[in-house]
C-alpha positions in Angstrom: 114.1 116.2 45.8 115.7 115.1 42.4 115.2 111.3 41.7 115.3 111.4 38.0 118.3 110.1 36.0 119.4 107.8 38.9 120.0 104.3 37.8 120.5 101.4 40.4 122.6 98.4 39.2 125.0 95.8 40.3 128.6 97.1 40.8 131.3 95.9 38.5 135.1 95.6 39.3 135.7 99.0 37.5 133.5 100.7 40.0 135.6 100.0 43.1 137.8 103.1 42.8 134.9 105.4 42.6 132.9 103.7 45.3 135.9 103.9 47.8 136.1 107.7 46.9 132.4 108.1 47.7 133.0 106.2 51.0 135.9 108.3 52.1 133.6 111.4 52.0 130.5 109.7 53.5 131.9 108.0 56.5 134.1 109.3 59.5 138.0 108.7 59.0 138.3 105.9 61.5 135.3 104.0 59.7 137.5 103.8 56.5 139.5 101.0 58.2 136.2 98.9 58.7 135.1 99.1 55.0 133.1 96.0 53.8 133.1 94.4 50.4 130.7 91.9 48.7 129.9 90.4 45.5 126.3 91.5 46.2 127.0 95.2 45.8 124.7 97.9 44.1 125.7 101.3 42.8 123.7 104.4 42.1 124.7 106.1 38.9 123.3 109.6 37.9 124.2 111.0 34.5 126.8 108.4 34.1 128.5 109.2 37.5 128.5 107.1 40.5 126.9 108.9 43.4 126.3 106.1 45.9 126.2 102.4 46.8 125.1 99.5 48.9 127.2 96.7 50.1 124.9 93.6 50.9 125.4 90.3 52.4 123.4 87.0 51.9 123.5 84.4 55.0 121.5 81.5 56.4 120.0 81.9 59.9 117.8 79.2 61.4 117.2 77.7 58.1 116.1 80.8 56.5 117.8 82.9 53.9 118.5 86.5 55.3 120.1 89.6 54.1 122.1 92.4 55.5 122.6 95.9 54.4 126.4 96.3 55.5 126.9 99.8 54.0 124.6 102.3 52.4 126.5 105.6 51.4 125.7 108.5 49.3 128.2 111.2 48.0 127.6 114.5 50.0 126.4 116.3 47.0 123.5 113.9 46.5 122.4 113.1 50.2 119.1 114.9 49.9 118.1 114.0 46.5 116.5 110.6 47.0 119.4 108.6 46.2 119.7 106.9 49.6 116.0 106.1 49.4 116.3 104.5 46.0 119.3 102.4 47.1 117.3 101.0 50.1 114.3 100.2 47.9 116.6 98.5 45.4 118.6 96.6 48.1 115.3 95.3 49.5 114.1 94.2 45.9 117.4 92.7 45.2 117.6 90.5 48.5 113.9 89.5 48.1 114.6 88.2 44.6 117.5 86.4 46.0 115.0 84.6 48.5 115.7 86.4 51.6 113.0 86.1 54.2 114.3 88.7 56.7 116.8 91.6 56.1 118.7 93.3 58.5 120.5 96.7 58.9 122.8 98.3 61.7 122.5 102.1 62.1 124.2 104.4 64.6 121.5 105.8 66.9 121.9 109.6 65.7 122.4 108.8 62.2 118.9 109.6 61.3 119.5 110.1 57.8 119.8 106.2 57.3 117.4 105.3 60.1 114.6 107.3 58.5 115.1 105.6 55.1 115.1 102.2 56.7 112.0 103.1 58.8 110.1 104.3 55.7 110.9 101.0 53.9 109.3 98.8 56.4 112.2 98.2 58.7 112.0 98.5 62.8 114.4 98.4 65.6 114.9 95.0 67.0 115.5 95.0 70.7 118.2 92.8 72.5 115.1 91.0 74.0 113.6 90.2 70.7 117.0 89.3 69.2 117.5 86.5 71.7 113.8 85.5 72.0 113.5 85.4 68.0 116.9 83.6 67.2 117.8 81.7 70.5 121.4 80.2 70.1 121.3 81.4 66.7 121.6 84.9 68.1 125.5 84.7 68.1 125.4 83.8 64.5 123.2 86.9 63.8 125.7 89.0 65.5 128.5 87.7 63.5 126.8 88.2 60.1 125.6 91.5 60.8 128.8 92.7 62.4 126.7 93.8 65.4 129.5 93.1 67.8 131.7 96.1 67.6 129.4 98.9 66.6 128.9 100.7 69.7 125.6 102.6 69.8 124.3 101.0 66.6 120.9 99.4 66.6 119.9 96.4 64.7 116.8 97.1 62.2 114.9 94.2 60.9 112.6 93.8 57.7 109.7 93.1 57.8 108.9 94.8 61.0 107.7 92.8 63.9 104.1 93.4 64.5 104.4 92.0 68.0 107.7 92.9 70.0 108.8 93.8 73.5 110.6 97.2 73.5 110.6 98.7 77.0 112.8 101.5 78.1 112.6 100.5 81.8 113.7 96.9 80.9 116.5 98.1 78.7 117.8 100.4 81.3 117.7 97.6 84.0 119.6 95.3 81.8 122.1 98.0 81.1 123.1 98.0 84.7 123.0 94.3 85.2 125.0 93.5 82.0 127.6 96.3 82.8 128.1 94.7 86.2 128.3 91.1 84.7 131.1 92.3 82.2 132.9 94.1 85.1 132.8 90.7 87.2 134.2 88.9 84.2 137.1 91.3 84.0 137.7 91.0 87.7 137.8 87.1 87.3 140.1 87.4 84.4 142.7 89.5 86.6 142.1 87.4 89.6 140.4 90.2 91.6 139.2 89.1 95.1 135.6 90.6 94.5 134.2 87.3 93.7 135.2 85.9 97.3 133.5 88.8 99.0 129.8 89.2 98.8 129.9 92.7 100.4 132.2 93.9 97.5 130.0 92.5 95.0 127.1 94.6 96.6 129.3 97.8 96.6 130.1 97.1 93.0 126.4 96.7 92.0 125.6 99.9 93.9 128.4 101.9 92.4 127.0 101.1 88.9 123.4 101.8 90.0 124.3 105.1 91.5 126.3 106.3 88.4 123.7 105.0 85.8 120.6 106.1 87.6 121.9 109.8 88.4 123.0 110.1 84.9 119.6 109.0 83.4 117.7 111.0 85.9 119.9 114.2 84.7 119.2 113.4 81.2 115.4 112.8 81.4 115.0 116.1 83.5 116.7 117.8 80.6 114.5 116.1 78.1 111.3 117.1 80.1 112.5 120.7 80.7 112.7 121.0 76.9 109.5 119.2 76.0 111.2 116.4 74.1 109.8 113.0 74.9 112.8 110.4 75.1 113.2 106.7 75.5 116.2 104.7 76.8 117.9 102.3 74.4 120.7 99.8 75.5 123.7 99.6 73.5 123.9 95.7 73.1 126.7 95.6 70.7 128.9 97.5 73.2 128.2 94.9 75.6 129.4 92.1 73.5 132.6 94.0 72.6 133.1 94.5 76.3 132.6 90.7 76.9 135.5 90.0 74.6 137.7 92.6 76.0 137.0 91.6 79.5 137.5 87.8 78.9 140.7 88.4 76.9 142.3 91.1 78.5 140.7 91.8 81.8 139.7 95.2 80.7 136.4 97.0 81.1 134.6 100.2 80.0 131.2 101.5 80.8 128.6 101.0 78.3 125.7 103.1 79.6 123.3 103.3 76.7 121.5 106.7 76.0 118.1 108.3 75.6 116.8 109.0 72.1 113.5 110.7 70.8 110.5 108.6 71.3 109.1 109.3 67.7 110.3 106.8 64.9 111.1 109.5 62.3 113.2 112.4 63.6 116.1 114.3 62.2 119.3 114.8 64.2 120.3 118.3 62.8 116.8 119.6 64.0 117.2 118.2 67.4 120.7 118.8 67.8 120.6 121.6 70.3 118.3 119.8 72.5 120.2 116.6 72.4 123.3 118.6 73.1 121.8 119.9 76.5 120.8 116.3 77.4 124.2 115.2 76.6 125.7 117.9 78.7 123.5 116.8 81.6 124.7 113.2 81.2 128.3 114.6 81.5 127.5 116.7 84.4 126.0 114.0 86.4 129.0 111.7 86.2 131.2 114.6 86.9 129.1 115.4 90.1 129.1 112.0 91.3 132.8 111.3 90.8 133.6 114.6 92.5 131.7 113.8 95.5 133.4 110.6 96.0 136.8 112.0 95.5 136.1 114.5 98.1 134.9 111.9 100.5 138.0 109.9 99.8 140.4 112.8 100.4 138.8 114.6 103.3 136.6 112.2 105.1 137.9 109.5 107.4 136.2 106.3 106.7 136.4 102.8 107.8 137.5 100.0 105.5 134.0 99.1 104.1 133.1 102.6 103.3 136.5 103.3 101.7 136.0 100.3 99.6 132.6 101.5 98.4 133.9 104.9 97.6 136.9 103.2 95.7 134.5 101.5 93.4 132.5 104.5 92.7 135.7 106.3 91.8 136.9 103.6 89.7 133.8 103.0 87.7 133.1 106.7 87.6 136.5 107.6 86.2 136.2 105.2 83.4 132.7 106.4 82.7 133.7 110.0 82.6 136.9 109.2 80.3 134.6 107.3 77.6 131.8 109.6 78.0 133.8 112.9 77.5 137.3 112.7 75.9 136.7 110.6 72.6 133.6 112.3 70.7 134.4 110.2 67.4 134.0 106.9 65.9 133.8 104.2 67.5 132.7 106.2 70.6 130.7 108.6 68.9 127.4 107.5 70.6 128.6 108.8 74.1 127.4 112.2 75.4 130.6 114.0 74.3 129.5 113.7 70.5 126.3 115.5 71.2 128.0 118.5 73.1 130.9 118.3 70.5 128.5 118.9 67.6 127.0 122.0 69.3 130.1 123.7 70.6 133.7 122.5 70.3 134.8 125.1 72.9 132.5 123.7 75.4 133.5 120.2 74.6 137.2 121.2 75.1 136.5 122.9 78.6 134.5 119.5 79.6 137.5 117.6 78.4 140.0 119.7 80.6 137.8 119.2 83.6 137.4 115.5 83.0 141.2 115.1 82.6 141.8 117.0 85.8 139.4 114.7 87.8 141.1 111.8 86.4 144.5 113.2 87.3 143.2 113.8 90.9 142.5 109.8 91.2 
């Protein structure tokens, strides 16, 4: 690790072009349209050349001055040379000097390069329960200021780490089911769907979500156990907030199922990529299996109105789940199972995408 000759300093207007060039190599293509800018920006300079940057934001929350690491990025050539670590430490020092009592960062669940840096600097993941418990009605202001609304699969990290916090996999899994159902009902209300007037249909929708989510989790947990990788479930709360906006404005809906992640705080995605790929493959296989069963029932089994309605809900939700879980393995849906499969085998992902497309076509 080469940390010498690295200088961290405030950015100047003439640094903008070089910073954008580094961002273009550090972030996926679509993320370039979401670049942030701030007067509170630090740059890392090595031997007179810019090699990274940190875009920071200062805001007030519940009468406390807070900070947020909007972006932290390092050129590909310097990503293992301690630049990110020095930028994170300098960002903390800068925001503390500005009077910030709490500091936040949003990191995609599989971006272990960034999450490990924040973990080593005293940050911890703040669960949805703790976000609401700690900030109450200011929770929405927190989401706005940290942009934790549209970043599906990202988690909110906080400094200093909470000594007492509630972070239960079982609770987050249950909330994942309930929140998805709630958003689905909002979408139905927006388009005047009759589900609200029929308690039996509400039950069918609840059962359909439960079946798809529970079977998916069971397949993924089994794959984790077989490979000897302890995992925990995490809810994608920012996907839920985005979903609420889409449901309320357009009447649209897409499943936000959350996922399993290694239990250990510090882990590296490249080292566990193969195991996570198998877990992701099992997540896709579970949805494919459930959807196929209900398609066969719909096409070849004579059913009464009640059962046919139940089957239809499973197909509708399962089809949406399969589409988002397979066909778009890039930002902003890179947290779904398809990305883990894609990173291990593009050919296997292509085969799964064809199968998924065929099943969707059948419905």
